[in-house]
Every structure is written in structure tokens, then in C-alpha cells.
C-alpha positions in Angstrom: 186.1 -99.8 -124.0 188.0 -98.3 -121.1 191.3 -99.8 -119.8 191.8 -99.2 -116.1 194.6 -101.7 -115.8 197.1 -103.2 -118.1 198.4 -106.7 -118.6 201.2 -108.4 -120.6 201.1 -106.8 -124.1 200.4 -109.2 -127.0 199.9 -108.4 -130.6 196.4 -109.0 -131.8 194.2 -107.9 -134.7 192.5 -104.5 -134.6 189.5 -104.5 -132.4 187.3 -102.1 -134.2 185.9 -102.7 -137.7 184.0 -99.5 -138.2 180.6 -101.2 -138.2 179.8 -102.8 -134.9 181.0 -102.3 -131.3 182.8 -99.4 -130.0 186.3 -98.0 -130.6 188.8 -98.7 -127.8 189.2 -95.8 -125.4 191.8 -95.1 -122.8 192.0 -92.4 -120.2 193.8 -91.8 -116.9 194.3 -88.6 -115.0 196.5 -86.6 -115.4 197.0 -87.4 -119.0 196.5 -84.9 -121.8 194.5 -85.7 -125.0 197.8 -86.4 -126.8 198.4 -89.4 -124.6 194.8 -90.6 -124.5 194.3 -90.4 -128.2 197.6 -92.1 -129.1 196.9 -94.7 -126.4 193.6 -95.5 -127.9 195.2 -96.0 -131.3 197.8 -98.3 -129.8 195.0 -100.3 -128.2 193.2 -100.7 -131.6 196.4 -102.3 -132.8 196.7 -104.7 -129.9 199.2 -102.8 -127.7 198.8 -101.9 -124.1 199.3 -98.1 -123.6 201.2 -98.2 -120.3 203.7 -100.8 -121.7 204.3 -98.7 -124.8 203.9 -95.0 -123.6 205.2 -95.6 -120.1 208.6 -97.1 -121.1 210.2 -93.7 -121.9 210.6 -90.7 -119.6 212.6 -87.7 -120.6 212.8 -84.0 -120.6 212.4 -82.2 -123.9 211.7 -78.5 -124.4 211.8 -76.4 -127.6 212.1 -72.7 -126.6 210.9 -71.4 -130.0 207.6 -73.4 -130.1 204.1 -72.1 -129.7 202.7 -73.8 -126.5 199.0 -72.8 -126.3 197.4 -76.2 -126.8 196.6 -79.1 -124.5 198.3 -81.5 -126.8 201.6 -79.6 -127.2 204.7 -81.7 -127.2 207.9 -80.7 -129.0 208.8 -83.2 -131.8 212.4 -84.4 -131.7 212.8 -87.0 -134.4 211.9 -87.0 -138.1 209.3 -89.8 -137.3 207.2 -87.5 -135.3 205.9 -87.0 -131.8 204.4 -90.6 -131.6 207.9 -92.0 -132.2 209.3 -89.8 -129.5 206.8 -91.1 -127.0 207.1 -94.7 -128.2 210.9 -95.0 -128.9 211.0 -98.8 -128.5 208.1 -99.6 -130.9 207.6 -99.2 -134.6 205.2 -96.2 -134.3 205.4 -92.9 -136.1 203.3 -89.9 -136.8 203.2 -86.7 -138.9 201.2 -83.5 -138.7 199.3 -82.7 -141.9 196.3 -80.5 -142.8 193.1 -80.6 -144.7 190.2 -78.3 -145.4 187.0 -80.3 -146.0 185.3 -83.7 -145.4 186.8 -85.2 -148.5 190.3 -84.5 -147.3 189.5 -86.1 -143.9 188.0 -89.2 -145.6 191.2 -89.7 -147.6 193.4 -89.4 -144.5 191.3 -92.0 -142.7 191.5 -94.4 -145.5 195.2 -93.9 -145.9 196.5 -94.2 -142.4 196.3 -96.7 -139.6 195.2 -94.0 -137.1 193.9 -90.5 -137.5 193.9 -88.0 -134.6 192.1 -84.8 -135.4 192.7 -81.4 -133.8 189.5 -79.7 -132.9 188.0 -76.6 -131.1 185.7 -77.8 -128.3 183.5 -74.8 -128.9 182.0 -76.5 -132.0 181.6 -80.0 -130.6 178.0 -80.8 -129.3 179.3 -83.5 -126.9 181.8 -81.3 -125.1 180.8 -79.2 -122.1 182.4 -76.2 -123.8 179.9 -76.4 -126.8 179.1 -72.8 -127.8 180.7 -71.5 -124.7 184.5 -71.8 -124.6 187.1 -72.0 -127.3 189.9 -74.5 -126.6 192.1 -76.8 -128.6 191.7 -80.5 -128.2 192.4 -83.9 -129.9 190.0 -86.7 -130.8 190.3 -90.0 -132.7 188.4 -90.2 -136.0 188.7 -93.8 -137.1 185.8 -94.1 -139.6 183.2 -92.4 -141.8 180.0 -93.3 -143.5 177.2 -91.9 -145.6 173.6 -91.7 -144.3 170.6 -92.9 -146.3 170.1 -89.3 -147.3 173.7 -89.1 -148.6 175.2 -87.0 -145.9 178.7 -87.7 -144.5 179.1 -88.6 -140.9 182.4 -89.3 -139.0 182.9 -91.7 -136.1 184.5 -89.6 -133.3 186.1 -91.1 -130.1 187.0 -88.8 -127.2 188.1 -90.5 -124.0 188.6 -87.2 -122.1 185.8 -86.8 -119.5 182.9 -86.7 -119.8 183.8 -89.1 -122.7 182.0 -89.6 -126.0 182.0 -91.9 -129.0 179.6 -92.1 -131.8 178.7 -90.7 -135.2 178.9 -87.0 -135.7 177.8 -84.9 -138.7 180.5 -83.7 -141.0 179.3 -80.2 -140.5 180.0 -80.2 -136.7 183.4 -82.0 -137.1 184.7 -79.8 -140.0 183.6 -76.6 -138.2 185.6 -77.7 -135.2 188.5 -79.0 -137.2 188.9 -75.8 -139.3 188.1 -73.3 -136.4 190.1 -70.2 -135.9 190.0 -71.0 -132.1 190.1 -67.3 -131.2 191.5 -66.0 -127.9 189.1 -66.8 -125.1 189.3 -65.3 -121.6 187.6 -68.4 -120.2 190.6 -70.5 -121.4 193.7 -68.4 -121.8 195.9 -71.6 -122.0 194.4 -73.5 -124.9 192.8 -70.8 -127.1 194.2 -68.2 -129.5 195.9 -70.6 -132.0 194.1 -71.5 -135.1 193.2 -75.2 -135.4 193.7 -74.9 -139.2 192.5 -78.4 -140.3 195.4 -80.2 -138.6 195.5 -83.9 -138.4 198.1 -86.2 -136.6 198.4 -89.3 -138.8 199.9 -92.4 -137.2 201.4 -95.6 -138.3 201.6 -98.6 -135.9 203.5 -101.6 -137.2 203.7 -105.0 -135.5 206.8 -105.8 -133.4 209.2 -108.2 -135.1 208.9 -110.7 -132.3 205.1 -110.4 -132.2 205.2 -108.8 -128.7 204.6 -105.3 -127.6 206.8 -105.7 -124.5 210.1 -103.8 -124.2 212.7 -105.2 -121.8 212.7 -103.2 -118.6 216.5 -102.8 -118.6 216.4 -101.5 -122.2 213.8 -98.8 -121.3 215.6 -97.8 -118.1 219.0 -97.6 -119.9 217.5 -95.5 -122.7 216.0 -93.1 -120.2 219.2 -92.7 -118.3 221.2 -92.2 -121.5 218.9 -89.4 -122.7 219.0 -87.8 -119.2 222.8 -87.9 -119.0 223.6 -87.0 -122.6 221.0 -84.2 -123.1 222.0 -81.0 -124.8 220.9 -77.3 -124.5 223.4 -75.4 -126.6 222.7 -72.2 -128.5 222.1 -74.1 -131.8 220.0 -76.9 -130.3 216.3 -76.6 -131.3 215.2 -78.8 -128.5 216.8 -78.8 -125.0 217.0 -82.3 -123.6 218.0 -84.2 -120.5 219.7 -82.8 -117.5 221.3 -79.9 -119.4 218.0 -79.0 -121.0 216.1 -79.1 -117.7 218.6 -76.9 -116.0 218.5 -74.3 -118.8 214.7 -74.5 -118.7 214.7 -73.7 -115.0 217.1 -70.8 -115.6 214.7 -69.5 -118.2 211.8 -69.6 -115.7 213.9 -67.7 -113.2 214.7 -65.0 -115.8 211.0 -64.7 -116.5 209.9 -64.1 -112.9 208.9 -60.6 -113.6 206.8 -61.5 -116.7 203.7 -63.5 -115.9 202.8 -63.8 -119.5 206.2 -65.5 -120.3 205.7 -67.9 -117.4 202.3 -68.9 -118.5 203.5 -71.2 -121.2 205.1 -73.5 -118.6 201.6 -74.6 -117.6 200.9 -75.9 -121.1 204.3 -77.3 -121.8 204.6 -79.1 -118.5 201.5 -81.1 -119.0 203.0 -83.5 -121.4 206.2 -83.8 -119.3 204.1 -84.5 -116.3 201.9 -87.1 -118.1 205.0 -88.9 -119.3 206.4 -89.1 -115.8 203.1 -90.4 -114.5 203.0 -93.1 -117.1 206.6 -94.1 -116.4 205.6 -94.5 -112.8 202.8 -96.8 -113.8 205.1 -98.7 -116.1 207.7 -99.2 -113.3 205.1 -100.2 -110.7 203.5 -102.8 -113.0 206.9 -104.2 -114.0 207.9 -104.4 -110.3 204.8 -106.5 -109.4 205.3 -108.7 -112.5 209.0 -109.4 -112.0 209.4 -108.8 -108.2 212.3 -106.3 -108.8 211.9 -104.1 -105.8 214.2 -101.3 -107.2 211.5 -100.6 -109.7 209.2 -99.6 -106.9 211.7 -96.9 -106.1 211.6 -95.8 -109.7 207.8 -95.6 -109.5 207.9 -93.5 -106.3 210.5 -91.2 -107.9 208.4 -90.8 -111.0 205.5 -89.8 -108.8 207.7 -87.1 -107.2 208.5 -85.8 -110.7 204.7 -85.6 -111.3 204.2 -83.6 -108.1 207.1 -81.3 -108.8 205.6 -80.5 -112.2 202.3 -79.7 -110.6 204.0 -77.1 -108.4 205.8 -75.5 -111.4 202.8 -75.6 -113.7 200.3 -74.1 -111.2 202.8 -71.5 -110.0 203.5 -70.4 -113.5 199.8 -70.3 -114.4 199.0 -68.0 -111.5 202.2 -66.0 -111.3 200.4 -62.7 -111.8 198.4 -63.2 -108.6 201.1 -64.8 -106.5 203.1 -62.9 -103.9 206.8 -63.8 -103.6 207.0 -65.2 -107.2 210.7 -64.3 -107.5 211.5 -66.5 -104.6 209.0 -69.3 -105.4 210.0 -69.9 -109.0 213.7 -70.7 -108.2 212.6 -73.0 -105.3 210.1 -74.9 -107.4 212.5 -75.2 -110.2 215.2 -76.6 -108.0 212.7 -79.1 -106.6 211.9 -80.2 -110.2 215.6 -80.8 -111.0 216.1 -82.7 -107.7 213.1 -84.9 -108.5 214.5 -85.9 -111.9 218.0 -86.4 -110.4 216.5 -88.9 -107.9 214.7 -90.7 -110.7 217.9 -91.0 -112.6 219.6 -92.4 -109.4 217.0 -95.0 -109.2 217.4 -95.9 -112.8 221.1 -96.6 -112.0 220.1 -98.9 -109.1 217.8 -100.9 -111.4 220.6 -101.3 -114.0 223.1 -102.3 -111.3 220.9 -105.4 -110.5 219.5 -106.0 -114.0 221.1 -109.5 -114.2 218.4 -110.9 -112.0 215.6 -110.5 -114.5 216.2 -108.1 -117.5 212.5 -108.1 -118.4 
């Protein structure tokens, strides 16, 4: 099942029973596999991904993290990256590890959603099969034994070209435990061991039975996080306005080191995806509530997306770009300006929130 549009979120039973039908899938460009897998898990639990994942938009950067994976996003809270992306819903996640099919079976049976890290090189349904090593995420919601007694896992991957179906334990475990060696064909998402990592999730019903967060609450939370962000010497994660400005300064300091700049391509993907979803969230709420200031929020969020494209691509190709020392400060300033305009539009929404807070 693909969801091209979203409607009013309502709580409903899980749609997939592990026996018949297909697992809900959700994909939109330019989302990374972190958002598409988590969005699919939310759909299984009756929540609309844009309503949940699109409410929050923030800047968060952890300078000490490894960033060579498509699904990289710094975790801020003790409830995991899913809670950071869904701050207004009772959702949490945790990274754990396993080493064999039995471990994965136990995780599937214990948690309400299991997202498995894999190396595309070992997955027969990926175009990179036996060609390119690259880290990726897939949802693995079920398992079974064949008449011959072999274990198979149900794998759902919404990223194009898209796949869902039963896969032998051998293929999945090889991918899940891969060393993911450095690959010149994908220098961004190879070179870090997959290591049997699994992102377990818990999705609990909202107390009021609805998955809808009031628009004013979401906007106020975003503005608070932007205004009150920190980037001090002892802060593990740089956040908000202060964090973004320090991140841009870090980029400028790295102008002469293309290798150091490269990580901005990977890191920026999740920030870009979050801004994109927030734009979708604001646009849909504007049409639903006829609050025209939300259309300005949507337009500003799209400008943040574009600014991230410039920063990411420039950082990725710094070694072959003339004038990099002038371009990096310029693109960084444009990124800051785009976020500042988004924050200004959040303030305008809050100034007129009494008309319709939802």
C-alpha cells in the first residue's frame, strides 16, 4: 500500500496480520529510509505519516557522530530517534543488535515495529545486489517457516524500486550482519559495519484516540526549539539557531578539507527530509483549516529544503568545485536565512492562532 496523500489521522487497528495482504508502505522524495520505514510503521498502527512526522521541524547536529549512513540522524532524547521525530506522539525507539535469525525472530515478536539495518549488496531485490555496498533500512514485520523447515522473513522496502515479500533468512542475515566495506561506487553510505543493528519501535495509541496534534502546539514547539537551541562546548548535540550557526562556522573552517565537508551530504539528508515533511504538514493544515499563514510556512519550509540541497551537493563535490572557499560561506548563510524566515512565519501563525488552533 502506498500513501500519496494524507487525510485526517484516526486511530485504527493494525492493518497487517502477517498472513494475508501487504504491509503498508510509504515513500515520498526526498525522504531517506529512516523516514520511510518509520512512516510505514506508523501507518501499520493507524497513524498518518505526514501528520506525525511533519509536525516537528528542527536543527540538530552531533559533531562527534559517525555520519556515513543514509539513515543517520543524531538521537537527542533517551526515548530514541523516533521520539525526536515524533515529539507529540507516544512513539519511541532504541537501537539494539543481534547476530542470527533466532535473535531477529525474538525482536520481531517483542516489539511493535522492527526496522533492520542492511547492506544493499546482499539483497536480491535491490539494484545494488552484488554490485555496491551501501547501508540502508527495511521494515521486517514478520517471519515464518517453510514446509521444509527453513526460516523466511517478510521484508518491506518502500524505497524505489520498492519491494515487499518473503526473503530467505540467509539473504537477510548476510545483509544484516555485513561488514559493509568501503566502496568507491558509494563513498557516502559504505565503510561502516552494519553489525546486526535493529531499530526497535513502540507506537502507543494517543490518549484521545486521535493522531492529530494541534497546529499551534506543533508550531510553538518548533519555534521554542529554534529559539532556545544550544551549541556550547559541553553540548553533545547542537540545536536550534545557535546550533545551525555553529554548524555553518564548522563548514567554513573545513573549506580546505573536502573529506571533512563530505559528511554534510549525509547529515543534511535527514534535516532536509524533515523540512520537506513540515512543508507538507503546513500545506495540508492550511487547506484543511483555511489559515493562510500556514501556506507561508509551507513555502518557507520548501526554501529550507532547497538551501539544504545546495549545501549537501556542494559539500559532496567540494574536491572538484572551484571557488569552494567563497561558495561554502554563501550557501551556509542562505541556509541560516531560510531557517530564520521559517521561524518568522511560525511567529505569524502563532499571532493569529486564536482563529483556529487546530
